[in-house]
One Martini backbone bead per residue (centre of mass of N, CA, C, O) as a GRO file, in nm:
protein
  150
    1UNK     BB    1  -9.900 -13.496  -5.673
    2UNK     BB    2 -10.100 -13.285  -5.801
    3UNK     BB    3 -10.215 -13.118  -6.080
    4UNK     BB    4 -10.182 -12.823  -5.921
    5UNK     BB    5  -9.892 -12.882  -5.874
    6UNK     BB    6  -9.592 -12.689  -5.863
    7UNK     BB    7  -9.259 -12.726  -5.945
    8UNK     BB    8  -9.001 -12.546  -5.806
    9UNK     BB    9  -8.684 -12.422  -5.932
   10UNK     BB   10  -8.447 -12.229  -5.842
   11UNK     BB   11  -8.517 -11.920  -5.952
   12UNK     BB   12  -8.824 -11.954  -5.927
   13UNK     BB   13  -8.827 -12.024  -5.628
   14UNK     BB   14  -8.688 -11.764  -5.522
   15UNK     BB   15  -8.901 -11.564  -5.636
   16UNK     BB   16  -9.145 -11.678  -5.489
   17UNK     BB   17  -9.041 -11.640  -5.200
   18UNK     BB   18  -8.994 -11.332  -5.216
   19UNK     BB   19  -9.293 -11.262  -5.284
   20UNK     BB   20  -9.435 -11.423  -5.043
   21UNK     BB   21  -9.161 -11.379  -4.834
   22UNK     BB   22  -9.002 -11.096  -4.756
   23UNK     BB   23  -8.888 -11.162  -4.458
   24UNK     BB   24  -8.690 -11.401  -4.581
   25UNK     BB   25  -8.487 -11.229  -4.658
   26UNK     BB   26  -8.188 -11.128  -4.668
   27UNK     BB   27  -7.996 -10.981  -4.457
   28UNK     BB   28  -7.816 -10.739  -4.392
   29UNK     BB   29  -7.530 -10.656  -4.296
   30UNK     BB   30  -7.368 -10.628  -3.998
   31UNK     BB   31  -7.250 -10.376  -3.809
   32UNK     BB   32  -6.966 -10.372  -3.633
   33UNK     BB   33  -6.915 -10.272  -3.289
   34UNK     BB   34  -6.644 -10.145  -3.115
   35UNK     BB   35  -6.476 -10.086  -2.838
   36UNK     BB   36  -6.255  -9.856  -2.778
   37UNK     BB   37  -5.911  -9.918  -2.676
   38UNK     BB   38  -5.666  -9.687  -2.576
   39UNK     BB   39  -5.642  -9.832  -2.294
   40UNK     BB   40  -5.534  -9.962  -2.019
   41UNK     BB   41  -5.554 -10.019  -1.697
   42UNK     BB   42  -5.272  -9.916  -1.631
   43UNK     BB   43  -5.315  -9.635  -1.745
   44UNK     BB   44  -5.541  -9.559  -1.538
   45UNK     BB   45  -5.381  -9.606  -1.283
   46UNK     BB   46  -5.151  -9.404  -1.344
   47UNK     BB   47  -5.334  -9.158  -1.369
   48UNK     BB   48  -5.454  -9.171  -1.085
   49UNK     BB   49  -5.192  -9.147  -0.932
   50UNK     BB   50  -5.100  -8.877  -1.053
   51UNK     BB   51  -5.365  -8.723  -0.944
   52UNK     BB   52  -5.314  -8.814  -0.621
   53UNK     BB   53  -5.050  -8.718  -0.572
   54UNK     BB   54  -4.863  -8.591  -0.299
   55UNK     BB   55  -4.635  -8.488  -0.087
   56UNK     BB   56  -4.781  -8.674   0.166
   57UNK     BB   57  -4.887  -8.876  -0.086
   58UNK     BB   58  -4.783  -9.148  -0.206
   59UNK     BB   59  -4.788  -9.410  -0.411
   60UNK     BB   60  -4.767  -9.622  -0.183
   61UNK     BB   61  -4.996  -9.509  -0.012
   62UNK     BB   62  -5.219  -9.542  -0.221
   63UNK     BB   63  -5.187  -9.850  -0.271
   64UNK     BB   64  -5.232  -9.931   0.023
   65UNK     BB   65  -5.514  -9.811   0.057
   66UNK     BB   66  -5.641  -9.980  -0.169
   67UNK     BB   67  -5.570 -10.261  -0.054
   68UNK     BB   68  -5.737 -10.214   0.218
   69UNK     BB   69  -6.024 -10.072   0.082
   70UNK     BB   70  -6.078 -10.023  -0.198
   71UNK     BB   71  -6.307  -9.897  -0.425
   72UNK     BB   72  -6.552  -9.888  -0.220
   73UNK     BB   73  -6.436  -9.626  -0.069
   74UNK     BB   74  -6.401  -9.389  -0.309
   75UNK     BB   75  -6.094  -9.318  -0.401
   76UNK     BB   76  -6.191  -9.366  -0.701
   77UNK     BB   77  -6.340  -9.134  -0.880
   78UNK     BB   78  -6.406  -9.315  -1.158
   79UNK     BB   79  -6.541  -9.559  -0.934
   80UNK     BB   80  -6.844  -9.491  -0.806
   81UNK     BB   81  -7.041  -9.502  -1.031
   82UNK     BB   82  -7.211  -9.709  -1.234
   83UNK     BB   83  -7.153  -9.557  -1.497
   84UNK     BB   84  -6.842  -9.586  -1.457
   85UNK     BB   85  -6.802  -9.893  -1.404
   86UNK     BB   86  -6.942  -9.992  -1.666
   87UNK     BB   87  -6.758  -9.843  -1.864
   88UNK     BB   88  -6.498  -9.972  -1.769
   89UNK     BB   89  -6.580 -10.261  -1.828
   90UNK     BB   90  -6.627 -10.225  -2.135
   91UNK     BB   91  -6.334 -10.127  -2.202
   92UNK     BB   92  -6.206 -10.399  -2.015
   93UNK     BB   93  -6.327 -10.687  -2.047
   94UNK     BB   94  -6.092 -10.863  -2.150
   95UNK     BB   95  -5.887 -10.801  -1.928
   96UNK     BB   96  -6.067 -10.888  -1.692
   97UNK     BB   97  -6.106 -11.180  -1.782
   98UNK     BB   98  -5.807 -11.257  -1.759
   99UNK     BB   99  -5.773 -11.191  -1.459
  100UNK     BB  100  -5.994 -11.381  -1.358
  101UNK     BB  101  -5.887 -11.645  -1.469
  102UNK     BB  102  -5.621 -11.635  -1.316
  103UNK     BB  103  -5.743 -11.625  -1.031
  104UNK     BB  104  -5.907 -11.889  -1.048
  105UNK     BB  105  -5.663 -12.070  -1.104
  106UNK     BB  106  -5.501 -11.997  -0.845
  107UNK     BB  107  -5.747 -12.056  -0.627
  108UNK     BB  108  -5.971 -12.272  -0.713
  109UNK     BB  109  -6.233 -12.101  -0.777
  110UNK     BB  110  -6.517 -11.935  -0.792
  111UNK     BB  111  -6.678 -11.649  -0.844
  112UNK     BB  112  -6.867 -11.672  -0.593
  113UNK     BB  113  -6.631 -11.727  -0.397
  114UNK     BB  114  -6.467 -11.470  -0.447
  115UNK     BB  115  -6.728 -11.255  -0.398
  116UNK     BB  116  -6.964 -11.381  -0.282
  117UNK     BB  117  -7.264 -11.221  -0.203
  118UNK     BB  118  -7.215 -10.997  -0.429
  119UNK     BB  119  -7.269 -11.211  -0.631
  120UNK     BB  120  -7.474 -11.262  -0.913
  121UNK     BB  121  -7.585 -11.577  -1.004
  122UNK     BB  122  -7.806 -11.465  -1.227
  123UNK     BB  123  -7.524 -11.314  -1.362
  124UNK     BB  124  -7.266 -11.473  -1.507
  125UNK     BB  125  -7.209 -11.250  -1.761
  126UNK     BB  126  -7.229 -10.954  -1.677
  127UNK     BB  127  -7.501 -10.771  -1.776
  128UNK     BB  128  -7.513 -10.628  -1.507
  129UNK     BB  129  -7.429 -10.391  -1.281
  130UNK     BB  130  -7.319 -10.542  -1.032
  131UNK     BB  131  -7.097 -10.723  -1.176
  132UNK     BB  132  -6.957 -10.494  -1.326
  133UNK     BB  133  -6.867 -10.345  -1.077
  134UNK     BB  134  -6.696 -10.568  -0.950
  135UNK     BB  135  -6.506 -10.607  -1.203
  136UNK     BB  136  -6.392 -10.325  -1.211
  137UNK     BB  137  -6.264 -10.327  -0.935
  138UNK     BB  138  -6.096 -10.577  -0.971
  139UNK     BB  139  -5.922 -10.479  -1.208
  140UNK     BB  140  -5.802 -10.230  -1.073
  141UNK     BB  141  -5.684 -10.371  -0.818
  142UNK     BB  142  -5.501 -10.574  -0.961
  143UNK     BB  143  -5.324 -10.371  -1.116
  144UNK     BB  144  -5.236 -10.207  -0.872
  145UNK     BB  145  -5.099 -10.446  -0.733
  146UNK     BB  146  -4.888 -10.493  -0.951
  147UNK     BB  147  -4.760 -10.214  -0.936
  148UNK     BB  148  -4.697 -10.246  -0.613
  149UNK     BB  149  -4.623 -10.549  -0.537
  150UNK     BB  150  -4.876 -10.685  -0.347
   0.00000   0.00000   0.00000
């Protein structure tokens, strides 16, 4: 060290750094916000079935039609538009992840093999609309399938 260099330690060092580099100060704690999940996917499936059942269109008919045509058919009113499917995905992300993990374990395939060319391989974490849409439909269809025992 030269004669002009002063070695600061402890409190003096901390005060010097705070004065010289204010942006280096400790950031305030971040408030974590979680998406409230008041219902499971099963709750939403059951509500959809209840709203869709008619005298000549039974619960089994509805579930069979969904199993044959999927959500992409537009038969699930709340899962048609991207804004709806992405919101559904965000509400049920954890549950959908568990369903997907179970499916991948059972079939021994990858996500891109499961969804084929519809899966955007450049978005493996489903941060974008396309994969969130696919996963929302997947989650709803899987739970509906469990309900129907199909």
